[in-house]
C-alpha positions in Angstrom: -10.0 38.2 -30.0 -9.3 37.8 -33.7 -11.1 35.7 -36.2 -8.7 35.0 -39.1 -9.6 33.5 -42.4 -7.0 31.9 -44.6 -6.8 29.7 -47.6 -5.3 26.3 -47.7 -5.4 23.9 -50.6 -8.4 25.7 -52.1 -10.4 25.8 -48.9 -11.1 28.8 -46.7 -10.4 28.0 -43.1 -11.1 30.0 -39.9 -8.9 30.4 -36.8 -9.9 32.0 -33.5 -6.9 33.7 -31.8 -6.9 35.2 -28.3 -3.8 37.3 -27.6 -3.4 37.7 -23.9 -1.2 38.8 -21.1 -0.8 36.4 -18.2 -0.7 39.2 -15.6 -4.5 39.5 -15.5 -5.9 37.7 -12.5 -8.5 36.0 -14.7 -6.2 34.8 -17.5 -6.7 31.2 -16.5 -10.5 31.6 -16.6 -10.3 32.9 -20.2 -8.0 30.1 -21.2 -10.4 27.6 -19.6 -13.4 29.1 -21.4 -11.5 29.0 -24.7 -10.8 25.3 -24.1 -14.4 24.6 -23.3 -15.4 26.4 -26.5 -12.9 24.3 -28.4 -14.3 21.1 -27.0 -17.8 22.0 -28.3 -17.0 23.9 -31.5 -13.4 22.9 -32.4 -14.4 21.0 -35.5 -15.6 24.3 -37.1 -12.1 26.0 -36.8 -8.7 25.3 -38.1 -7.1 26.6 -34.9 -8.3 27.9 -31.5 -5.3 29.5 -29.7 -4.4 31.6 -26.8 -1.2 33.5 -27.6 1.3 35.4 -25.4 4.4 37.4 -26.0 7.3 36.3 -23.9 10.1 38.8 -24.6 10.7 38.7 -28.3 9.1 35.3 -28.6 5.4 34.5 -29.3 3.9 31.3 -27.8 0.7 29.7 -29.0 -1.4 27.3 -27.0 -3.7 25.5 -29.4 -6.6 24.3 -27.3 -8.1 22.3 -30.2 -5.4 19.8 -29.5 -6.8 17.3 -27.0 -3.6 17.1 -24.9 -3.3 20.9 -24.4 -7.1 21.2 -23.9 -7.0 18.6 -21.1 -4.2 20.4 -19.3 -6.0 23.8 -19.6 -9.3 22.4 -18.4 -7.6 21.1 -15.2 -6.1 24.5 -14.1 -7.4 26.8 -11.4 -4.8 29.6 -11.3 -2.6 31.9 -13.4 0.4 30.1 -12.1 -0.9 26.8 -13.6 -1.5 28.6 -16.9 2.0 30.0 -16.8 3.4 26.5 -16.2 1.5 25.2 -19.3 3.0 28.0 -21.4 6.4 27.1 -19.9 6.0 23.7 -21.6 5.8 25.3 -25.0 9.1 25.6 -26.7 
């Protein structure tokens, strides 16, 4: 995990980033935990994201966004998590 601080319009903001590989059996559990954390503490962060590398492309799943968080909270397998990342362009 990374905690990243950045400045925007004179304010210092904080982002929580979780780089991950989807080949771990428990990747979906980690994503779900991150989404639960975002539901409780999301107001304190600029972004809360799980990121993956897919070939030369990086995909970011921001679980602060209610629509993505709802999808992640409903999963129960890595295949379901992979399907969510498949929706990200």
